[in-house]
Residue, then its C-alpha position, 0 to 999 in steps of 0.5 A: m609757942t606761936n608759930r612763926f614762918f619766913i615769907s617773902a617781903e613782897t607778900i607783906t604790904e602795909n598792914k596786910f599779908y598773903i601766903s600763896d607758897r604751896t609748900l607753906l600752904h600745905q603745912m599751915t592748912r593740912v598739918l597745922r590746921f590753921k583757921p581764921g582768927e589764929r595768930l602767927e608771927l611772920l618774918d621777912n629776913s629783915g630782923k622784924i617780927y610781924v605779929s599777925e592774924v589769919i583772916d581768910i583761908n582758901k585753896k590758893e592762899i591765906k590772907g591776914k592782917i598785921i597786928e604789930v611789928i617788932d624790930q628784933p634783929d639777931a644779936p649773937k656774941h660773934k658773927i661767925n662764918l662757919c667754913l665747914a669741910l664737906l662731910k657725909r650728907d647727914n652729918f653736914e646737914l646736922v651741923m647746918q641745923k645746929a649751927t643755925e640754932l647757935g647763931v651762925s651768920e654764914i656757912t661756907p662749904v669747903i672742899s679740903a684734901r681729905c673730903i670724902k664727898k665733893i659737890n659743886n652746887i648748893p642743894e635746895r634742901w640746905q636752904k630749907i634746913v636753915q630756914e626751919a632751924s631759924e624758925q624753931s630757934g627764934r631767929t629773925k634772919l637766915p644765915k647766908i649759905n655761901e658758894v662751895v669753895d676749895f680750901k686754898k680759895a677759902l683761905t684767900k677769900y675768908s682769911t683771918g680767923i681760927i681753924c680747929y685742929a686736934a694737935a694745936k697747942r693753943s685752946i680755943r678758950e685761950t684765944d681772944l676772938p674778934e666780933k667777926i670770925n671765920l671758923y674752919i672745921g675739917p672733914e672726917g680725916d681732919f686737915t692735913d699738916g700742909e693745910i694747917e701751915m697754909a692756914r697759918k700763913n693766912k692769919i688763921e690760928p690753929v686751936n684745939l677744943g680740949s684733950n679729946v679727939l672729936r668727930a667733925e660734926t661734934a667739933a663744929i657744934a662744940a666750937m660754935s657753942l664755945i664761941n657764941l654761948 
């Protein structure tokens, strides 16, 4: 499989490219041992794939030429904004990774009543997680990571959609879903009854994922799979 990397659009000019990012340089020269003449695929988050060849490598940068440009935008069945309640760090980041592989368009961290962990700012490593997952899974565009919002504000800003709730009578399989959808997943302790009622009032329909009670991270991955695969 050809190695692919997201790089800044400014580093691609006409039929040439250069890479000077220190982290990427280290990965390509020290880990992957790139040499002149090797092929790679570059992505600038526009939906294009730049099939390229390395020409020169030094301590400060890698230079090369663009051989072919392929227009291949991501085409998931649904454009999903995953409104995910904050989980423990490892679980939240696992969901970010798997949701990216499953074609999520946006990820919105949500603070709900039963969240154990609460943060205000987006950690830098989250962008790295979705970038690596996008490169690995063959995506040509990165999912957008939205600002952290509390549950009530999320309902107003991202209204109309579905909210996964174990006690819901209707199954996600029985629900007609629009092309663009806000998918709400609760924290370890699930949403409160009051939050579910608030969701209903904002045209967000409660749905279940089957008869089994799932962990929050399992529910997120299962819902994404049922919608987009």
